[in-house]
BADRENDO-277687 format. One record per atom (N, C-alpha, C): x, y, z; atom name. Coordinates in steps of 0.2 Angstrom, whole numbers, plus 5000, padded with zeros to 4 digits. Layout:
BEGIN
{xx X | yy Y | zz Z | site CA}
...
# end
This chain:
BEGIN
{xx 4920 | yy 4857 | zz 5052 | site N}
{xx 4913 | yy 4857 | zz 5049 | site CA}
{xx 4911 | yy 4865 | zz 5048 | site C}
{xx 4908 | yy 4866 | zz 5042 | site N}
{xx 4906 | yy 4872 | zz 5040 | site CA}
{xx 4899 | yy 4874 | zz 5043 | site C}
{xx 4899 | yy 4880 | zz 5046 | site N}
{xx 4893 | yy 4882 | zz 5049 | site CA}
{xx 4889 | yy 4886 | zz 5045 | site C}
{xx 4882 | yy 4885 | zz 5044 | site N}
{xx 4878 | yy 4890 | zz 5040 | site CA}
{xx 4876 | yy 4895 | zz 5044 | site C}
{xx 4875 | yy 4901 | zz 5041 | site N}
{xx 4872 | yy 4907 | zz 5045 | site CA}
{xx 4867 | yy 4910 | zz 5041 | site C}
{xx 4863 | yy 4914 | zz 5044 | site N}
{xx 4857 | yy 4918 | zz 5041 | site CA}
{xx 4860 | yy 4925 | zz 5041 | site C}
{xx 4863 | yy 4927 | zz 5035 | site N}
{xx 4867 | yy 4933 | zz 5035 | site CA}
{xx 4861 | yy 4939 | zz 5035 | site C}
{xx 4863 | yy 4944 | zz 5040 | site N}
{xx 4858 | yy 4949 | zz 5041 | site CA}
{xx 4862 | yy 4956 | zz 5037 | site C}
{xx 4868 | yy 4955 | zz 5035 | site N}
{xx 4871 | yy 4960 | zz 5032 | site CA}
{xx 4877 | yy 4957 | zz 5027 | site C}
{xx 4878 | yy 4959 | zz 5021 | site N}
{xx 4883 | yy 4957 | zz 5017 | site CA}
{xx 4887 | yy 4963 | zz 5014 | site C}
{xx 4894 | yy 4963 | zz 5016 | site N}
{xx 4898 | yy 4969 | zz 5014 | site CA}
{xx 4900 | yy 4967 | zz 5007 | site C}
{xx 4901 | yy 4972 | zz 5002 | site N}
{xx 4903 | yy 4972 | zz 4996 | site CA}
{xx 4910 | yy 4975 | zz 4995 | site C}
{xx 4915 | yy 4972 | zz 4992 | site N}
{xx 4921 | yy 4975 | zz 4991 | site CA}
{xx 4923 | yy 4973 | zz 4984 | site C}
{xx 4928 | yy 4977 | zz 4981 | site N}
{xx 4931 | yy 4975 | zz 4975 | site CA}
{xx 4939 | yy 4976 | zz 4975 | site C}
{xx 4942 | yy 4972 | zz 4972 | site N}
{xx 4950 | yy 4972 | zz 4971 | site CA}
{xx 4952 | yy 4971 | zz 4964 | site C}
{xx 4956 | yy 4975 | zz 4962 | site N}
{xx 4959 | yy 4974 | zz 4955 | site CA}
{xx 4966 | yy 4975 | zz 4955 | site C}
{xx 4970 | yy 4971 | zz 4951 | site N}
{xx 4977 | yy 4971 | zz 4951 | site CA}
{xx 4981 | yy 4968 | zz 4956 | site C}
{xx 4978 | yy 4964 | zz 4961 | site N}
{xx 4981 | yy 4961 | zz 4966 | site CA}
{xx 4985 | yy 4965 | zz 4971 | site C}
{xx 4990 | yy 4963 | zz 4973 | site N}
{xx 4994 | yy 4967 | zz 4978 | site CA}
{xx 4997 | yy 4974 | zz 4976 | site C}
{xx 4997 | yy 4975 | zz 4969 | site N}
{xx 4999 | yy 4981 | zz 4966 | site CA}
{xx 4993 | yy 4985 | zz 4963 | site C}
{xx 4987 | yy 4984 | zz 4965 | site N}
{xx 4981 | yy 4987 | zz 4962 | site CA}
{xx 4978 | yy 4992 | zz 4967 | site C}
{xx 4971 | yy 4991 | zz 4967 | site N}
{xx 4967 | yy 4995 | zz 4971 | site CA}
{xx 4961 | yy 4991 | zz 4974 | site C}
{xx 4959 | yy 4993 | zz 4979 | site N}
{xx 4953 | yy 4990 | zz 4983 | site CA}
{xx 4948 | yy 4995 | zz 4985 | site C}
{xx 4942 | yy 4993 | zz 4984 | site N}
{xx 4937 | yy 4998 | zz 4986 | site CA}
{xx 4931 | yy 4995 | zz 4989 | site C}
{xx 4927 | yy 4998 | zz 4994 | site N}
{xx 4921 | yy 4996 | zz 4997 | site CA}
{xx 4918 | yy 5002 | zz 5000 | site C}
{xx 4912 | yy 5003 | zz 4997 | site N}
{xx 4908 | yy 5009 | zz 5000 | site CA}
{xx 4912 | yy 5016 | zz 4998 | site C}
{xx 4913 | yy 5020 | zz 5003 | site N}
{xx 4917 | yy 5026 | zz 5002 | site CA}
{xx 4924 | yy 5025 | zz 5003 | site C}
{xx 4927 | yy 5019 | zz 5004 | site N}
{xx 4934 | yy 5018 | zz 5005 | site CA}
{xx 4937 | yy 5015 | zz 4998 | site C}
{xx 4942 | yy 5019 | zz 4996 | site N}
{xx 4946 | yy 5018 | zz 4990 | site CA}
{xx 4953 | yy 5018 | zz 4992 | site C}
{xx 4957 | yy 5012 | zz 4991 | site N}
{xx 4964 | yy 5011 | zz 4993 | site CA}
{xx 4968 | yy 5009 | zz 4987 | site C}
{xx 4974 | yy 5012 | zz 4987 | site N}
{xx 4979 | yy 5010 | zz 4983 | site CA}
{xx 4983 | yy 5004 | zz 4987 | site C}
{xx 4984 | yy 4999 | zz 4983 | site N}
{xx 4988 | yy 4993 | zz 4986 | site CA}
{xx 4995 | yy 4993 | zz 4984 | site C}
{xx 4999 | yy 4990 | zz 4989 | site N}
{xx 5006 | yy 4990 | zz 4987 | site CA}
{xx 5009 | yy 4984 | zz 4991 | site C}
{xx 5014 | yy 4980 | zz 4988 | site N}
{xx 5017 | yy 4975 | zz 4991 | site CA}
{xx 5023 | yy 4977 | zz 4995 | site C}
{xx 5023 | yy 4975 | zz 5002 | site N}
{xx 5029 | yy 4976 | zz 5006 | site CA}
{xx 5035 | yy 4974 | zz 5003 | site C}
{xx 5041 | yy 4978 | zz 5004 | site N}
{xx 5047 | yy 4976 | zz 5002 | site CA}
{xx 5049 | yy 4969 | zz 5004 | site C}
{xx 5047 | yy 4967 | zz 5010 | site N}
{xx 5049 | yy 4960 | zz 5013 | site CA}
{xx 5046 | yy 4955 | zz 5009 | site C}
{xx 5041 | yy 4956 | zz 5005 | site N}
{xx 5038 | yy 4951 | zz 5001 | site CA}
{xx 5040 | yy 4952 | zz 4993 | site C}
{xx 5045 | yy 4956 | zz 4992 | site N}
{xx 5048 | yy 4957 | zz 4986 | site CA}
{xx 5045 | yy 4963 | zz 4982 | site C}
{xx 5041 | yy 4967 | zz 4985 | site N}
{xx 5038 | yy 4973 | zz 4982 | site CA}
{xx 5042 | yy 4979 | zz 4983 | site C}
{xx 5039 | yy 4985 | zz 4981 | site N}
{xx 5042 | yy 4991 | zz 4981 | site CA}
{xx 5041 | yy 4995 | zz 4988 | site C}
{xx 5036 | yy 4992 | zz 4991 | site N}
{xx 5034 | yy 4995 | zz 4997 | site CA}
{xx 5030 | yy 5001 | zz 4995 | site C}
{xx 5031 | yy 5007 | zz 4998 | site N}
{xx 5028 | yy 5013 | zz 4996 | site CA}
{xx 5022 | yy 5015 | zz 5001 | site C}
{xx 5018 | yy 5019 | zz 4998 | site N}
{xx 5012 | yy 5022 | zz 5002 | site CA}
{xx 5006 | yy 5018 | zz 5001 | site C}
{xx 5006 | yy 5013 | zz 4998 | site N}
{xx 4999 | yy 5009 | zz 4998 | site CA}
{xx 4998 | yy 5004 | zz 5004 | site C}
{xx 4992 | yy 5002 | zz 5004 | site N}
{xx 4990 | yy 4997 | zz 5009 | site CA}
{xx 4991 | yy 4990 | zz 5007 | site C}
{xx 4991 | yy 4985 | zz 5011 | site N}
{xx 4992 | yy 4978 | zz 5009 | site CA}
{xx 4986 | yy 4974 | zz 5013 | site C}
{xx 4985 | yy 4968 | zz 5010 | site N}
{xx 4979 | yy 4964 | zz 5013 | site CA}
{xx 4980 | yy 4962 | zz 5020 | site C}
{xx 4986 | yy 4962 | zz 5023 | site N}
{xx 4988 | yy 4960 | zz 5029 | site CA}
{xx 4986 | yy 4966 | zz 5034 | site C}
{xx 4987 | yy 4972 | zz 5032 | site N}
{xx 4985 | yy 4978 | zz 5036 | site CA}
{xx 4977 | yy 4978 | zz 5036 | site C}
{xx 4974 | yy 4977 | zz 5030 | site N}
{xx 4967 | yy 4977 | zz 5030 | site CA}
{xx 4964 | yy 4972 | zz 5035 | site C}
{xx 4966 | yy 4966 | zz 5035 | site N}
{xx 4964 | yy 4960 | zz 5039 | site CA}
{xx 4965 | yy 4962 | zz 5046 | site C}
{xx 4971 | yy 4965 | zz 5048 | site N}
{xx 4972 | yy 4967 | zz 5055 | site CA}
{xx 4967 | yy 4972 | zz 5057 | site C}
{xx 4966 | yy 4977 | zz 5053 | site N}
{xx 4961 | yy 4982 | zz 5055 | site CA}
{xx 4954 | yy 4979 | zz 5056 | site C}
{xx 4952 | yy 4975 | zz 5052 | site N}
{xx 4945 | yy 4972 | zz 5052 | site CA}
{xx 4945 | yy 4967 | zz 5058 | site C}
{xx 4950 | yy 4963 | zz 5059 | site N}
{xx 4950 | yy 4959 | zz 5065 | site CA}
{xx 4949 | yy 4963 | zz 5072 | site C}
{xx 4954 | yy 4968 | zz 5072 | site N}
{xx 4954 | yy 4972 | zz 5078 | site CA}
{xx 4947 | yy 4975 | zz 5079 | site C}
{xx 4944 | yy 4978 | zz 5074 | site N}
{xx 4937 | yy 4981 | zz 5075 | site CA}
{xx 4932 | yy 4977 | zz 5077 | site C}
{xx 4932 | yy 4971 | zz 5073 | site N}
{xx 4927 | yy 4966 | zz 5075 | site CA}
{xx 4928 | yy 4963 | zz 5082 | site C}
{xx 4934 | yy 4962 | zz 5084 | site N}
{xx 4935 | yy 4959 | zz 5091 | site CA}
{xx 4932 | yy 4964 | zz 5096 | site C}
{xx 4933 | yy 4970 | zz 5095 | site N}
{xx 4931 | yy 4976 | zz 5100 | site CA}
{xx 4923 | yy 4975 | zz 5100 | site C}
{xx 4920 | yy 4974 | zz 5094 | site N}
{xx 4913 | yy 4973 | zz 5094 | site CA}
{xx 4911 | yy 4967 | zz 5098 | site C}
{xx 4915 | yy 4961 | zz 5098 | site N}
{xx 4913 | yy 4955 | zz 5101 | site CA}
{xx 4914 | yy 4957 | zz 5109 | site C}
{xx 4919 | yy 4960 | zz 5111 | site N}
{xx 4920 | yy 4962 | zz 5118 | site CA}
{xx 4914 | yy 4966 | zz 5120 | site C}
{xx 4912 | yy 4971 | zz 5117 | site N}
{xx 4905 | yy 4974 | zz 5119 | site CA}
{xx 4899 | yy 4970 | zz 5119 | site C}
{xx 4899 | yy 4965 | zz 5115 | site N}
{xx 4893 | yy 4960 | zz 5115 | site CA}
{xx 4893 | yy 4956 | zz 5121 | site C}
{xx 4899 | yy 4953 | zz 5122 | site N}
{xx 4899 | yy 4949 | zz 5128 | site CA}
{xx 4899 | yy 4953 | zz 5135 | site C}
{xx 4902 | yy 4959 | zz 5134 | site N}
{xx 4902 | yy 4964 | zz 5140 | site CA}
{xx 4894 | yy 4965 | zz 5142 | site C}
{xx 4890 | yy 4967 | zz 5137 | site N}
{xx 4883 | yy 4968 | zz 5138 | site CA}
{xx 4880 | yy 4963 | zz 5141 | site C}
{xx 4881 | yy 4957 | zz 5139 | site N}
{xx 4878 | yy 4951 | zz 5142 | site CA}
{xx 4880 | yy 4950 | zz 5149 | site C}
{xx 4886 | yy 4951 | zz 5151 | site N}
{xx 4888 | yy 4951 | zz 5158 | site CA}
{xx 4887 | yy 4957 | zz 5162 | site C}
{xx 4884 | yy 4962 | zz 5159 | site N}
{xx 4883 | yy 4969 | zz 5162 | site CA}
{xx 4889 | yy 4972 | zz 5164 | site C}
{xx 4894 | yy 4972 | zz 5160 | site N}
{xx 4901 | yy 4975 | zz 5161 | site CA}
{xx 4902 | yy 4980 | zz 5155 | site C}
{xx 4903 | yy 4986 | zz 5157 | site N}
{xx 4903 | yy 4991 | zz 5151 | site CA}
{xx 4911 | yy 4991 | zz 5149 | site C}
{xx 4911 | yy 4989 | zz 5142 | site N}
{xx 4918 | yy 4990 | zz 5139 | site CA}
{xx 4919 | yy 4997 | zz 5138 | site C}
{xx 4925 | yy 5000 | zz 5140 | site N}
{xx 4927 | yy 5007 | zz 5140 | site CA}
{xx 4927 | yy 5009 | zz 5133 | site C}
{xx 4925 | yy 5015 | zz 5132 | site N}
{xx 4925 | yy 5019 | zz 5125 | site CA}
{xx 4932 | yy 5019 | zz 5122 | site C}
{xx 4937 | yy 5019 | zz 5127 | site N}
{xx 4944 | yy 5019 | zz 5124 | site CA}
{xx 4947 | yy 5012 | zz 5124 | site C}
{xx 4943 | yy 5007 | zz 5124 | site N}
{xx 4946 | yy 5001 | zz 5123 | site CA}
{xx 4949 | yy 5001 | zz 5116 | site C}
{xx 4955 | yy 4997 | zz 5115 | site N}
{xx 4959 | yy 4997 | zz 5109 | site CA}
{xx 4962 | yy 4991 | zz 5108 | site C}
{xx 4964 | yy 4989 | zz 5102 | site N}
{xx 4967 | yy 4983 | zz 5100 | site CA}
{xx 4973 | yy 4985 | zz 5095 | site C}
{xx 4979 | yy 4984 | zz 5096 | site N}
{xx 4984 | yy 4984 | zz 5091 | site CA}
{xx 4985 | yy 4977 | zz 5088 | site C}
{xx 4984 | yy 4977 | zz 5082 | site N}
{xx 4985 | yy 4970 | zz 5079 | site CA}
{xx 4991 | yy 4969 | zz 5075 | site C}
{xx 4994 | yy 4963 | zz 5075 | site N}
{xx 5000 | yy 4962 | zz 5070 | site CA}
{xx 4998 | yy 4956 | zz 5066 | site C}
{xx 4999 | yy 4956 | zz 5060 | site N}
{xx 4997 | yy 4951 | zz 5055 | site CA}
{xx 5004 | yy 4949 | zz 5051 | site C}
{xx 5006 | yy 4943 | zz 5053 | site N}
{xx 5012 | yy 4941 | zz 5050 | site CA}
{xx 5011 | yy 4937 | zz 5044 | site C}
{xx 5015 | yy 4937 | zz 5039 | site N}
{xx 5014 | yy 4933 | zz 5033 | site CA}
{xx 5020 | yy 4929 | zz 5031 | site C}
{xx 5020 | yy 4923 | zz 5029 | site N}
{xx 5026 | yy 4919 | zz 5028 | site CA}
{xx 5025 | yy 4913 | zz 5024 | site C}
{xx 5030 | yy 4910 | zz 5022 | site N}
{xx 5029 | yy 4904 | zz 5017 | site CA}
{xx 5027 | yy 4898 | zz 5022 | site C}
{xx 5023 | yy 4894 | zz 5019 | site N}
{xx 5021 | yy 4887 | zz 5021 | site CA}
{xx 5023 | yy 4882 | zz 5016 | site C}
{xx 5023 | yy 4876 | zz 5018 | site N}
{xx 5025 | yy 4871 | zz 5013 | site CA}
{xx 5020 | yy 4871 | zz 5007 | site C}
{xx 5014 | yy 4874 | zz 5007 | site N}
{xx 5010 | yy 4874 | zz 5001 | site CA}
{xx 5009 | yy 4881 | zz 4999 | site C}
{xx 5012 | yy 4886 | zz 5001 | site N}
{xx 5011 | yy 4893 | zz 4998 | site CA}
{xx 5013 | yy 4898 | zz 5004 | site C}
{xx 5008 | yy 4901 | zz 5006 | site N}
{xx 5009 | yy 4906 | zz 5011 | site CA}
{xx 5003 | yy 4906 | zz 5017 | site C}
{xx 5005 | yy 4908 | zz 5022 | site N}
{xx 5000 | yy 4908 | zz 5028 | site CA}
{xx 5001 | yy 4914 | zz 5032 | site C}
{xx 4996 | yy 4916 | zz 5036 | site N}
{xx 4997 | yy 4921 | zz 5041 | site CA}
{xx 4996 | yy 4919 | zz 5048 | site C}
{xx 4998 | yy 4924 | zz 5052 | site N}
{xx 4997 | yy 4923 | zz 5060 | site CA}
{xx 4995 | yy 4930 | zz 5062 | site C}
{xx 4992 | yy 4930 | zz 5068 | site N}
{xx 4989 | yy 4936 | zz 5071 | site CA}
{xx 4990 | yy 4936 | zz 5078 | site C}
{xx 4992 | yy 4942 | zz 5080 | site N}
{xx 4993 | yy 4944 | zz 5087 | site CA}
{xx 4988 | yy 4950 | zz 5088 | site C}
{xx 4984 | yy 4950 | zz 5093 | site N}
{xx 4980 | yy 4955 | zz 5096 | site CA}
{xx 4982 | yy 4957 | zz 5102 | site C}
{xx 4984 | yy 4963 | zz 5103 | site N}
{xx 4986 | yy 4967 | zz 5109 | site CA}
{xx 4980 | yy 4971 | zz 5112 | site C}
{xx 4977 | yy 4968 | zz 5117 | site N}
{xx 4970 | yy 4971 | zz 5119 | site CA}
{xx 4971 | yy 4975 | zz 5125 | site C}
{xx 4969 | yy 4981 | zz 5125 | site N}
{xx 4968 | yy 4986 | zz 5130 | site CA}
{xx 4961 | yy 4987 | zz 5132 | site C}
{xx 4960 | yy 4986 | zz 5139 | site N}
{xx 4953 | yy 4987 | zz 5142 | site CA}
{xx 4954 | yy 4992 | zz 5148 | site C}
{xx 4956 | yy 4998 | zz 5147 | site N}
{xx 4957 | yy 5002 | zz 5153 | site CA}
{xx 4952 | yy 5002 | zz 5158 | site C}
{xx 4953 | yy 5002 | zz 5164 | site N}
{xx 4949 | yy 5003 | zz 5170 | site CA}
{xx 4945 | yy 4996 | zz 5171 | site C}
{xx 4947 | yy 4991 | zz 5168 | site N}
{xx 4944 | yy 4984 | zz 5169 | site CA}
{xx 4950 | yy 4980 | zz 5172 | site C}
{xx 4948 | yy 4977 | zz 5178 | site N}
{xx 4953 | yy 4973 | zz 5181 | site CA}
{xx 4955 | yy 4967 | zz 5177 | site C}
{xx 4961 | yy 4964 | zz 5178 | site N}
{xx 4964 | yy 4959 | zz 5174 | site CA}
{xx 4960 | yy 4953 | zz 5174 | site C}
{xx 4957 | yy 4950 | zz 5179 | site N}
{xx 4953 | yy 4944 | zz 5179 | site CA}
{xx 4947 | yy 4945 | zz 5175 | site C}
{xx 4944 | yy 4951 | zz 5176 | site N}
{xx 4938 | yy 4952 | zz 5172 | site CA}
{xx 4939 | yy 4953 | zz 5164 | site C}
{xx 4945 | yy 4957 | zz 5163 | site N}
{xx 4947 | yy 4958 | zz 5156 | site CA}
{xx 4948 | yy 4951 | zz 5153 | site C}
{xx 4952 | yy 4947 | zz 5156 | site N}
{xx 4954 | yy 4940 | zz 5153 | site CA}
{xx 4947 | yy 4936 | zz 5152 | site C}
{xx 4943 | yy 4936 | zz 5156 | site N}
{xx 4936 | yy 4933 | zz 5155 | site CA}
{xx 4933 | yy 4936 | zz 5149 | site C}
{xx 4932 | yy 4942 | zz 5148 | site N}
{xx 4929 | yy 4945 | zz 5143 | site CA}
{xx 4933 | yy 4944 | zz 5136 | site C}
{xx 4939 | yy 4944 | zz 5136 | site N}
{xx 4943 | yy 4942 | zz 5130 | site CA}
{xx 4942 | yy 4935 | zz 5128 | site C}
{xx 4942 | yy 4930 | zz 5133 | site N}
{xx 4941 | yy 4923 | zz 5131 | site CA}
{xx 4934 | yy 4922 | zz 5128 | site C}
{xx 4929 | yy 4926 | zz 5131 | site N}
{xx 4922 | yy 4925 | zz 5129 | site CA}
{xx 4921 | yy 4928 | zz 5122 | site C}
{xx 4925 | yy 4934 | zz 5121 | site N}
{xx 4924 | yy 4937 | zz 5114 | site CA}
{xx 4928 | yy 4933 | zz 5109 | site C}
{xx 4933 | yy 4929 | zz 5111 | site N}
{xx 4936 | yy 4925 | zz 5106 | site CA}
{xx 4932 | yy 4920 | zz 5104 | site C}
{xx 4927 | yy 4918 | zz 5107 | site N}
{xx 4922 | yy 4912 | zz 5106 | site CA}
{xx 4917 | yy 4915 | zz 5101 | site C}
{xx 4915 | yy 4921 | zz 5101 | site N}
{xx 4909 | yy 4924 | zz 5097 | site CA}
{xx 4911 | yy 4928 | zz 5091 | site C}
{xx 4918 | yy 4931 | zz 5091 | site N}
{xx 4920 | yy 4935 | zz 5086 | site CA}
{xx 4920 | yy 4931 | zz 5079 | site C}
{xx 4917 | yy 4934 | zz 5074 | site N}
{xx 4917 | yy 4931 | zz 5068 | site CA}
{xx 4924 | yy 4929 | zz 5065 | site C}
{xx 4928 | yy 4934 | zz 5066 | site N}
{xx 4935 | yy 4933 | zz 5063 | site CA}
{xx 4939 | yy 4927 | zz 5067 | site C}
{xx 4938 | yy 4927 | zz 5074 | site N}
{xx 4940 | yy 4922 | zz 5078 | site CA}
{xx 4938 | yy 4915 | zz 5076 | site C}
{xx 4931 | yy 4915 | zz 5074 | site N}
{xx 4928 | yy 4909 | zz 5072 | site CA}
{xx 4930 | yy 4907 | zz 5065 | site C}
{xx 4932 | yy 4911 | zz 5061 | site N}
{xx 4934 | yy 4910 | zz 5054 | site CA}
{xx 4941 | yy 4907 | zz 5054 | site C}
{xx 4945 | yy 4910 | zz 5059 | site N}
{xx 4952 | yy 4908 | zz 5059 | site CA}
{xx 4954 | yy 4902 | zz 5063 | site C}
{xx 4950 | yy 4900 | zz 5068 | site N}
{xx 4951 | yy 4895 | zz 5073 | site CA}
{xx 4953 | yy 4889 | zz 5070 | site C}
{xx 4958 | yy 4886 | zz 5072 | site N}
{xx 4961 | yy 4880 | zz 5069 | site CA}
{xx 4964 | yy 4880 | zz 5062 | site C}
{xx 4964 | yy 4886 | zz 5059 | site N}
{xx 4967 | yy 4887 | zz 5053 | site CA}
{xx 4974 | yy 4891 | zz 5053 | site C}
{xx 4974 | yy 4896 | zz 5058 | site N}
{xx 4980 | yy 4900 | zz 5059 | site CA}
{xx 4982 | yy 4901 | zz 5066 | site C}
{xx 4988 | yy 4903 | zz 5068 | site N}
{xx 4989 | yy 4905 | zz 5075 | site CA}
{xx 4987 | yy 4912 | zz 5076 | site C}
{xx 4982 | yy 4912 | zz 5082 | site N}
{xx 4980 | yy 4919 | zz 5084 | site CA}
{xx 4982 | yy 4919 | zz 5091 | site C}
{xx 4986 | yy 4924 | zz 5093 | site N}
{xx 4988 | yy 4925 | zz 5100 | site CA}
{xx 4985 | yy 4932 | zz 5103 | site C}
{xx 4981 | yy 4931 | zz 5108 | site N}
{xx 4978 | yy 4936 | zz 5112 | site CA}
{xx 4982 | yy 4938 | zz 5118 | site C}
{xx 4984 | yy 4945 | zz 5118 | site N}
{xx 4988 | yy 4947 | zz 5123 | site CA}
{xx 4984 | yy 4953 | zz 5127 | site C}
{xx 4983 | yy 4952 | zz 5133 | site N}
{xx 4979 | yy 4958 | zz 5137 | site CA}
{xx 4985 | yy 4963 | zz 5139 | site C}
{xx 4984 | yy 4969 | zz 5137 | site N}
{xx 4989 | yy 4974 | zz 5139 | site CA}
{xx 4987 | yy 4976 | zz 5146 | site C}
{xx 4991 | yy 4975 | zz 5151 | site N}
{xx 4990 | yy 4978 | zz 5158 | site CA}
{xx 4988 | yy 4985 | zz 5158 | site C}
{xx 4983 | yy 4987 | zz 5162 | site N}
{xx 4981 | yy 4994 | zz 5163 | site CA}
{xx 4980 | yy 4994 | zz 5170 | site C}
{xx 4981 | yy 5000 | zz 5173 | site N}
{xx 4979 | yy 5002 | zz 5180 | site CA}
{xx 4972 | yy 5003 | zz 5181 | site C}
{xx 4969 | yy 4999 | zz 5185 | site N}
{xx 4962 | yy 5000 | zz 5186 | site CA}
{xx 4960 | yy 5006 | zz 5190 | site C}
{xx 4955 | yy 5010 | zz 5187 | site N}
{xx 4953 | yy 5016 | zz 5190 | site CA}
{xx 4957 | yy 5022 | zz 5189 | site C}
{xx 4962 | yy 5021 | zz 5185 | site N}
{xx 4967 | yy 5027 | zz 5183 | site CA}
{xx 4965 | yy 5029 | zz 5176 | site C}
{xx 4964 | yy 5036 | zz 5176 | site N}
{xx 4962 | yy 5039 | zz 5169 | site CA}
{xx 4967 | yy 5044 | zz 5167 | site C}
{xx 4968 | yy 5045 | zz 5161 | site N}
{xx 4973 | yy 5049 | zz 5159 | site CA}
{xx 4970 | yy 5056 | zz 5158 | site C}
# end
């Protein structure tokens, strides 16, 4: 079931030329290139999977901060997510899968797991992908109380 929202912000972006073109939004202007694994030349351009991975990771950290604030748990400033977005053939075309490796330094494992599960319920990217693609959430273990 599609859920209606009352949008409070709408991002604008433009792409031309597909995977071998350009993409822009605000002050971000990118050259796009198709990875060799998908039959392209590779090269120094960015691809849609990289953009999706960056967006999902950033948004998920925002969701962690949102649920952390509600539970009065400070999400550390050095929280990070390394995302992997795979693309491959499906019976009807192509599909993607995502893995988010989530690091919450200084937060014990049980609390981190609870925050990650709650963030997965409120993150717009998680809500958009739920039931459509495989999303794997991995908590990267960290030593509680240890700082570098």
